[in-house]
C-alpha positions as CSV (number, residue, x, y, z in Angstrom):
1,M,152.2,173.7,51.3
2,T,153.0,173.0,47.7
3,P,156.7,172.1,47.2
4,P,158.7,174.7,45.4
5,G,158.6,174.4,41.7
6,N,155.4,172.3,41.7
7,D,152.1,173.7,40.7
8,P,149.0,172.5,42.6
9,P,146.8,170.2,40.7
10,P,143.9,171.9,39.0
11,R,140.7,171.9,41.0
12,V,137.8,169.7,39.6
13,I,134.3,171.2,40.0
14,Y,131.1,169.3,39.3
15,V,127.8,170.4,37.7
16,R,124.6,168.5,37.5
17,A,121.4,170.0,35.9
18,G,118.9,171.0,38.5
19,A,121.1,170.6,41.6
20,T,120.6,173.1,44.3
21,G,122.6,174.2,47.3
22,G,125.8,172.7,46.0
23,N,129.4,173.8,46.5
24,G,130.8,172.3,43.3
25,G,132.0,169.0,45.0
26,E,131.2,165.7,43.5
27,E,128.6,165.0,46.1
28,K,127.2,168.5,46.1
29,P,127.5,169.8,42.5
30,F,126.5,173.2,41.2
31,G,123.2,173.3,39.3
32,S,124.4,175.4,36.4
33,I,127.6,175.8,34.3
34,A,127.7,179.6,34.7
35,Q,127.6,179.1,38.5
36,A,130.6,176.8,38.3
37,V,132.5,179.1,36.0
38,Q,132.0,182.0,38.4
39,A,133.2,180.0,41.4
40,A,136.1,178.2,39.7
41,P,139.7,179.3,40.3
42,P,141.6,179.9,37.0
43,G,142.9,176.6,35.5
44,S,140.1,174.5,37.0
45,T,138.4,171.6,35.3
46,I,134.6,171.7,35.3
47,R,132.9,168.4,34.7
48,V,129.3,168.6,33.5
49,A,126.9,165.7,34.0
50,A,124.4,164.5,31.4
51,G,121.4,166.7,31.2
52,T,120.0,169.9,29.5
53,Y,121.5,173.2,30.5
54,R,119.5,176.2,29.2
55,E,122.0,178.9,29.7
56,S,124.6,181.1,28.0
57,V,128.1,180.8,29.5
58,R,130.7,183.7,29.6
59,I,134.2,182.5,30.2
60,T,136.3,185.0,32.1
61,K,139.4,182.9,33.1
62,P,141.4,179.9,31.8
63,L,139.2,176.8,32.3
64,T,138.5,173.3,31.0
65,L,134.8,172.5,30.5
66,I,134.1,168.8,29.9
67,G,130.7,167.5,29.1
68,E,129.9,164.0,30.1
69,P,127.9,162.0,27.4
70,G,124.5,163.6,27.1
71,A,125.5,167.0,28.5
72,T,123.6,169.5,26.3
73,I,123.7,173.3,26.3
74,K,120.7,174.9,24.7
75,G,120.0,178.5,23.9
76,S,116.2,177.9,23.9
77,D,113.5,177.7,26.5
78,V,110.4,175.5,26.6
79,F,107.4,177.7,25.8
80,T,103.9,176.7,27.0
81,G,100.6,178.5,27.2
82,W,99.7,178.5,23.5
83,T,96.2,179.5,22.5
84,R,94.2,179.0,19.3
85,E,93.6,182.0,17.1
86,G,91.9,181.0,13.8
87,N,94.4,178.8,11.9
88,Y,97.3,179.5,14.3
89,W,98.5,178.7,17.7
90,V,99.8,181.9,19.4
91,R,101.9,183.0,22.3
92,A,103.4,186.3,23.4
93,Y,107.0,186.6,22.5
94,T,109.8,189.0,23.6
95,P,113.2,187.7,22.5
96,G,115.8,187.3,25.2
97,F,118.5,188.7,23.0
98,N,118.9,191.7,20.7
99,R,117.5,190.7,17.3
100,I,120.2,192.0,14.9
101,L,118.5,191.9,11.5
102,R,121.3,191.7,8.9
103,G,122.7,189.5,6.2
104,E,122.2,189.0,2.5
105,C,119.7,186.3,1.5
106,R,119.7,184.2,-1.6
107,L,117.6,185.4,-4.5
108,G,114.2,183.8,-4.4
109,S,114.3,183.1,-0.7
110,N,111.7,184.6,1.6
111,A,114.4,186.7,3.4
112,R,114.2,184.7,6.6
113,C,118.0,184.8,6.8
114,K,117.8,188.2,8.4
115,L,115.5,187.0,11.2
116,P,117.3,185.1,14.0
117,D,114.2,183.6,15.6
118,Q,114.0,179.8,16.0
119,V,111.2,177.5,17.0
120,F,111.4,173.7,17.5
121,I,108.7,171.2,18.1
122,D,109.8,167.8,19.6
123,G,113.4,168.7,18.5
124,E,112.5,169.4,14.8
125,P,113.0,173.0,13.4
126,L,110.0,174.9,12.1
127,F,110.3,177.0,8.9
128,Q,110.2,180.7,9.5
129,E,107.8,182.5,7.2
130,T,108.1,186.3,6.7
131,L,104.3,186.7,6.0
132,L,101.7,185.5,8.3
133,S,99.5,184.5,5.4
134,E,102.1,181.9,4.3
135,V,102.1,180.0,7.7
136,G,101.0,176.4,7.4
137,P,101.8,173.1,9.2
138,G,105.5,173.1,10.1
139,D,105.9,176.9,9.9
140,F,106.0,179.8,12.3
141,F,105.9,183.6,12.1
142,V,107.0,186.4,14.4
143,G,105.1,189.7,14.5
144,D,103.2,192.0,16.8
145,G,104.9,190.7,19.9
146,K,103.8,187.1,19.2
147,I,104.8,183.8,17.7
148,Y,102.3,182.2,15.4
149,L,102.6,178.4,14.9
150,G,101.0,176.5,12.0
151,S,101.2,173.2,13.8
152,D,99.2,172.2,16.9
153,P,101.6,172.2,19.9
154,T,99.3,170.3,22.2
155,N,101.1,167.6,24.2
156,R,104.3,168.4,22.4
157,T,107.5,170.2,23.5
158,V,107.9,173.6,21.9
159,E,111.4,175.2,22.3
160,V,112.0,178.8,21.3
161,T,115.5,180.2,21.0
162,N,116.0,182.9,23.7
163,R,119.8,183.3,24.0
164,Y,122.4,184.8,21.6
165,R,125.3,182.4,22.2
166,W,126.2,179.2,24.1
167,I,129.8,180.0,25.0
168,E,131.6,183.3,24.8
169,G,135.1,184.3,25.9
170,V,135.4,187.7,27.6
171,N,138.3,190.1,27.7
172,R,140.4,187.9,25.3
173,V,140.8,185.2,28.0
174,G,143.0,182.4,26.7
175,D,143.8,178.7,27.5
176,V,140.2,177.5,27.5
177,R,139.1,174.0,26.5
178,I,135.5,173.1,25.6
179,S,135.0,169.3,25.1
180,G,132.2,166.7,24.8
181,F,129.0,168.9,24.7
182,V,126.0,168.9,22.5
183,F,125.1,172.5,21.5
184,R,121.6,173.4,20.2
185,H,119.6,176.6,19.4
186,A,121.4,179.9,19.4
187,G,120.1,183.3,18.0
188,V,123.6,184.6,17.1
189,D,123.5,186.9,14.1
190,A,125.2,186.5,10.7
191,Q,129.0,186.3,10.6
192,H,129.2,185.4,14.3
193,G,129.3,182.1,16.1
194,G,127.3,180.3,18.8
195,I,130.7,179.3,20.3
196,F,133.1,182.3,20.3
197,D,136.6,182.4,21.7
198,G,136.3,186.2,22.0
199,G,139.7,186.6,20.3
200,G,141.5,184.9,23.2
201,P,144.5,182.7,22.4
202,R,144.9,178.9,22.6
203,W,141.3,177.8,22.8
204,I,140.6,174.2,22.1
205,I,137.1,173.3,21.0
206,E,136.9,169.5,20.5
207,N,134.6,166.5,20.3
208,N,131.4,168.6,20.4
209,D,128.1,168.3,18.4
210,V,127.2,171.9,17.2
211,A,124.0,172.6,15.5
212,Y,121.2,175.2,15.0
213,A,123.0,178.5,15.5
214,H,121.3,181.1,13.3
215,G,124.7,182.5,12.2
216,A,127.8,180.2,12.5
217,G,128.3,177.2,14.7
218,I,131.9,178.0,15.9
219,E,133.8,181.3,15.5
220,T,137.5,181.5,16.4
221,N,139.5,184.7,16.2
222,G,142.2,183.9,18.7
223,D,145.8,183.0,18.0
224,G,146.5,179.2,18.2
225,A,142.8,178.2,18.4
226,Q,142.2,174.5,17.7
227,V,138.9,173.1,16.4
228,L,139.2,169.4,16.6
229,N,136.9,166.4,15.9
230,N,133.5,168.2,16.1
231,L,130.3,167.6,14.3
232,I,129.2,171.0,12.9
233,H,126.0,170.9,11.1
234,H,122.6,172.5,10.3
235,N,123.7,176.0,11.3
236,G,121.9,178.9,9.7
237,Q,124.7,180.5,7.8
238,L,128.1,178.8,8.3
239,G,129.6,175.9,10.1
240,L,132.9,177.6,10.9
241,A,133.8,181.3,10.9
242,G,136.7,183.5,12.0
243,D,139.2,186.2,11.2
244,T,142.4,187.8,12.4
245,G,143.7,184.6,14.2
246,V,147.3,183.4,13.7
247,G,148.2,179.7,13.7
248,M,144.7,178.3,14.1
249,V,144.2,174.5,13.4
250,I,141.0,173.0,12.1
251,R,141.3,169.2,12.1
252,G,139.2,166.1,12.1
253,N,135.8,167.8,11.9
254,K,132.7,166.9,10.0
255,V,131.1,170.0,8.6
256,Y,127.8,169.4,6.8
257,R,124.4,170.8,5.8
258,N,125.1,174.3,6.9
259,N,123.3,177.5,5.5
260,T,119.8,176.2,6.5
261,E,118.6,179.9,6.6
262,D,119.2,180.5,2.9
263,F,122.0,183.2,3.1
264,S,123.5,184.3,-0.2
265,T,126.3,182.0,-1.2
266,D,128.1,184.9,-2.8
267,W,127.9,187.0,0.3
268,E,128.9,184.5,2.9
269,A,127.5,181.0,3.5
270,G,128.3,177.3,3.5
271,G,130.7,175.1,5.4
272,S,133.1,177.8,6.4
273,K,134.4,181.3,5.8
274,W,137.6,182.7,7.2
275,A,139.1,186.2,6.5
276,L,142.4,187.9,7.6
277,V,143.8,184.8,9.1
278,K,147.4,183.9,9.0
279,N,149.1,180.4,9.0
280,L,145.8,178.6,9.2
281,L,145.9,174.8,8.9
282,V,142.8,173.0,7.7
283,E,143.4,169.2,7.5
284,D,141.7,165.8,7.7
285,N,138.2,167.3,7.7
286,E,135.1,166.3,5.8
287,S,132.9,169.1,4.5
288,Y,129.8,168.1,2.6
289,E,126.2,169.0,1.6
290,N,126.7,172.6,2.5
291,L,124.6,175.3,0.7
292,G,127.7,177.2,-0.4
293,S,131.4,176.3,-0.6
294,G,132.8,173.5,1.5
295,F,135.7,175.5,2.8
296,W,136.3,179.2,1.9
297,C,139.1,181.7,2.9
298,D,138.5,185.2,1.6
299,I,140.2,188.6,2.0
300,H,143.8,188.7,3.0
301,C,144.3,185.2,4.2
302,D,148.0,184.4,4.3
303,G,149.9,181.2,4.7
304,V,146.9,178.8,4.7
305,V,147.3,175.1,4.3
306,F,144.4,172.9,3.2
307,R,145.5,169.3,3.4
308,N,143.9,165.8,3.2
309,N,140.3,167.1,3.4
310,R,137.3,165.3,1.8
311,L,135.0,167.9,0.1
312,H,131.8,166.7,-1.6
313,H,128.3,167.5,-2.6
314,N,128.7,171.2,-1.7
315,W,126.5,173.6,-3.7
316,K,129.4,175.8,-4.8
317,A,133.1,175.0,-4.9
318,G,134.5,172.3,-2.8
319,L,137.4,174.6,-1.7
320,Q,137.7,178.3,-2.5
321,Y,140.7,180.6,-1.8
322,E,139.9,184.2,-2.7
323,V,141.7,187.6,-2.6
324,S,144.5,186.1,-0.6
325,K,148.1,184.8,-0.9
326,N,150.5,182.0,0.1
327,C,148.4,178.9,0.1
328,T,149.1,175.2,-0.1
329,I,146.2,173.0,-1.3
330,E,147.4,169.4,-1.3
331,G,146.2,165.8,-0.9
332,N,142.5,166.8,-0.8
333,Q,139.7,164.8,-2.4
334,A,136.9,166.9,-4.0
335,W,133.9,165.4,-5.8
336,E,130.4,166.3,-6.8
337,N,130.8,170.0,-5.9
338,G,129.7,173.1,-7.7
339,F,126.4,172.1,-9.4
340,G,124.6,175.0,-7.8
341,Y,126.6,177.5,-9.9
342,P,128.3,175.6,-12.7
343,L,129.0,178.5,-15.0
344,W,132.5,179.6,-16.3
345,G,134.7,177.6,-13.9
346,W,132.8,178.7,-10.7
347,G,131.7,175.1,-10.1
348,A,135.2,173.8,-9.4
349,G,136.3,171.2,-7.0
350,I,139.1,173.6,-6.2
351,L,139.0,177.3,-7.0
352,V,141.9,179.8,-6.6
353,Q,140.4,183.3,-7.2
354,N,142.4,186.5,-7.3
355,S,145.2,185.1,-5.2
356,S,148.9,184.7,-5.5
357,S,151.7,182.4,-4.4
358,C,149.7,179.2,-4.2
359,V,150.5,175.6,-5.0
360,V,147.7,173.2,-5.8
361,R,149.2,169.7,-5.9
362,N,148.4,166.0,-5.4
363,N,144.7,166.4,-5.2
364,L,142.0,164.1,-6.5
365,V,139.3,166.1,-8.1
366,A,136.4,164.1,-9.7
367,W,132.9,164.7,-11.0
368,N,132.6,168.3,-10.0
369,A,130.9,170.8,-12.4
370,D,134.5,171.9,-13.2
371,G,137.8,170.5,-12.1
372,I,140.3,173.1,-10.9
373,S,139.8,176.8,-11.8
374,V,142.3,179.7,-11.4
375,V,140.4,182.9,-11.9
376,Q,141.6,186.5,-12.4
377,Q,139.2,189.4,-11.9
378,I,139.1,193.1,-11.3
379,R,137.7,193.4,-7.8
380,D,136.1,196.8,-7.0
381,D,135.6,195.7,-3.4
382,H,139.2,194.9,-2.6
383,N,141.0,196.4,-5.6
384,A,142.7,194.3,-8.3
385,T,144.4,191.2,-7.0
386,E,146.8,189.8,-9.6
387,V,147.1,186.1,-9.9
388,S,150.8,185.3,-9.8
389,N,153.1,182.5,-8.8
390,V,150.2,179.9,-8.8
391,R,151.3,176.4,-9.6
392,V,148.9,173.5,-10.3
393,E,150.7,170.2,-10.5
394,N,150.4,166.4,-10.0
395,N,146.6,166.4,-9.6
396,L,144.2,163.9,-11.0
397,I,141.1,165.7,-12.5
398,A,138.1,163.9,-13.9
399,V,135.1,165.9,-15.4
400,K,132.0,164.8,-17.3
401,A,130.5,167.5,-19.5
402,I,127.2,169.0,-18.4
403,G,127.1,171.5,-21.2
404,V,127.7,174.7,-19.4
405,L,131.3,175.8,-20.2
406,D,133.0,172.8,-18.5
407,Y,136.7,173.0,-17.7
408,A,139.1,170.3,-16.5
409,L,141.8,172.9,-15.7
410,G,140.8,176.4,-16.5
411,W,143.0,179.5,-16.2
412,L,140.3,182.1,-16.6
413,S,140.2,185.9,-16.8
414,D,137.2,188.2,-17.1
415,T,139.3,191.3,-17.4
416,D,141.3,193.0,-20.2
417,N,144.2,192.7,-17.8
418,R,146.0,189.6,-19.3
419,T,148.8,189.4,-16.7
420,L,147.4,186.0,-15.6
421,Y,149.0,184.7,-18.8
422,S,151.8,187.2,-19.4
423,N,153.5,187.6,-16.0
424,G,155.4,184.4,-16.5
425,T,154.8,183.1,-13.0
426,N,151.8,180.8,-13.3
427,S,152.1,177.2,-14.4
428,G,150.6,173.8,-14.4
429,D,152.3,170.5,-15.1
430,S,152.2,166.7,-14.5
431,N,148.5,166.7,-14.1
432,R,146.4,163.7,-15.2
433,F,143.0,164.3,-16.9
434,F,140.0,162.3,-17.7
435,R,137.4,164.1,-19.8
436,E,134.1,162.5,-20.6
437,P,131.7,164.1,-23.2
438,T,127.9,163.9,-23.1
439,V,125.5,163.7,-26.0
440,T,122.0,165.2,-25.7
441,A,118.8,163.9,-27.0
442,Q,119.2,166.4,-29.9
443,N,122.5,164.7,-30.8
444,V,124.5,167.6,-29.6
445,T,127.9,166.7,-28.1
446,H,129.1,168.6,-25.1
447,R,132.8,168.4,-24.3
448,V,135.1,169.3,-21.4
449,N,137.7,171.9,-22.3
450,Y,140.9,173.3,-21.0
451,A,141.6,177.1,-20.8
452,W,144.7,179.2,-21.1
453,A,144.2,182.6,-22.8
454,G,141.1,181.1,-24.4
455,E,139.4,177.7,-24.6
456,I,141.5,174.7,-25.7
457,S,139.9,171.5,-26.8
458,D,142.9,169.1,-27.0
459,I,145.5,168.0,-24.6
460,D,148.4,168.3,-27.1
461,R,147.8,172.0,-27.6
462,F,147.2,172.6,-23.8
463,R,150.6,171.0,-23.1
464,T,152.3,173.7,-25.1
465,T,151.0,176.4,-22.7
466,P,152.5,177.3,-19.3
467,G,149.2,176.3,-17.7
468,G,149.1,172.9,-19.3
469,G,152.7,171.8,-19.0
470,G,154.6,169.3,-21.2
471,N,154.2,166.4,-18.7
472,S,150.5,166.5,-18.3
473,Q,148.5,163.7,-19.9
474,E,145.1,162.2,-20.4
475,I,144.3,158.8,-18.9
476,G,141.8,156.1,-19.6
477,R,138.8,154.8,-17.7
478,T,140.7,151.8,-16.2
479,E,143.4,153.9,-14.6
480,L,140.9,156.4,-13.4
481,E,138.7,153.8,-11.8
482,N,141.7,152.2,-10.0
483,V,142.4,155.5,-8.4
484,L,138.8,156.3,-7.5
485,R,138.2,152.9,-6.1
486,A,141.3,153.1,-3.9
487,A,140.1,156.5,-2.6
488,N,136.5,155.2,-2.1
489,L,135.1,157.8,-4.5
490,P,132.3,157.1,-7.0
491,L,133.4,155.5,-10.3
492,Q,130.7,157.4,-12.2
493,P,129.4,160.9,-11.7
494,E,126.1,161.1,-9.9
495,R,124.7,163.7,-12.3
496,S,125.2,164.8,-15.9
497,S,123.3,168.1,-15.6
498,P,123.2,171.1,-13.2
C-alpha cells in the first residue's frame, strides 16, 4: 500500500510505431499514441519512441507525452496508385476530415487559403492551384473527387493530409504536457491550431518542431498555458493563435516563415495572433520572415507583456498591439520589418493601434519601414477605441528614408477626433533617434519625419510636443553602430525601398 500522504509515482507507458500485441510496458509497447492515451491512468507519462505516427490524438485526462528524438506525428497518409491522365497524375480523393472552406486571402492570390488540402512529395509541399489548367510541375489540384498532380510521383513518396489536428484536448482537460515531437501535415482550418489545448488549463507545449498545419501551428485558449522553446514554422496561416486564456506564457520559441497559404495579412496571418487574452507574457522569442506581423494581439487583450523578443524581416509590423489595453512592450529588438506595407506608419517595428494604457520602453528599433507608430482610428468593427495613457520612452530608433511617409516616432490619427493629442495622457520622452535621408536618381531627397498633430521635420520642434519630450535627442552614426554591434544587429539597412 502507498504510505499515507504519499502519491504513487506516475505510471510510465511506452509506445513504438508498428508494435502489435503490446500492453504498454517497455518490452511490449503499444503501437500507437492514441492506444496508449486510452489505456493510461490520469497523470501517466507516455514515452514515444522514434518513428512516424500517422494519427490524431485526443487527450481526455492529465498526461505527459514525451517524444524521443525522431518521434514524428503526421496528419498525412502515404498515397499510392497514381495513374496518368494527359498531363497529370491522378488518384481518387475523399478527405478524412471536414473541409471547412473559410478565410480571407490576400489580394492577387489564387484563393488557395480557403482550401485546406495538402500534398507533399518526398517531404516537400506542392503548390495548390485552384484551376486545373494552371497545374504544372510542383503543383496539385483537387476537384471531382480526385487529386491531380503536375509532377510524376513514380518511385517517390506522396503524402496527402488526411487528418484535421495532431493533438486536441477534450472537455477542457488540464495539466497536459507535450514535449519533444516533430509535427507535420494537418488540415486544420483558419483561426485554429494543429495542436489545441481545448481550453483546458495548464498545458505545457515545449521543445517541439511544428510545421505545415493549414491554419495555425499551436492554439492555446486555456488559463496558464505555456508554449516553450518550440520551432513553429511554415504553417499556412499563423504560427501561434489563441484567445480567452489568462496567464499564458510564450517563451523561447522560434516563429518563422508562417502564412505559406497567402491569407490576408489585414484579416489574420503571420507569426501570431491572440485575442481576448489577459495577462499574457511573450518573452525571449524570435519571430521572423513571417508573411504578416511578427507578433500581434488584437481585440480586448489586457495586461500583455512583450519582453526581450527579437522581431525581424516580417512583412508587416514587427509587433502589433491593437484595440486593447494595458500593455508593456520593453527590451525588444525589431529590425527590417514592415516593408510589405510601408505606408503612413503601418510598417513600424512596434505599432500600438487604438489601444490604451501602454508603455513602450527600452526597445531597439532599427531599419524598419517606420520606427514606432501610435495610431488612432475610428473602428467600425469594434467601435472607437481612444488612444490614452500611452508612453513611449527610452527607446533607440533608427530609420532610413524609403520615400513613403517615413516616421521615426509617429503619433498618427486618421480621424477628426483629435483626442490622441488633446487628452493630455499620451507622451514620449528620452528616446534617441537616428534619421538617415536618401537621395533618388532624380536628385529628390527623402527624409524621415516625426509626427504629433502633423508632420514635424526637426528634433527641436518635436521636443516641444508631448509626444517628443524635452529629453529626446538625435545621435550620430558612431553611437548608433556601437549599440547595433553590441546587439548583433545590422549596421546598415538591408534595403532603401519597399
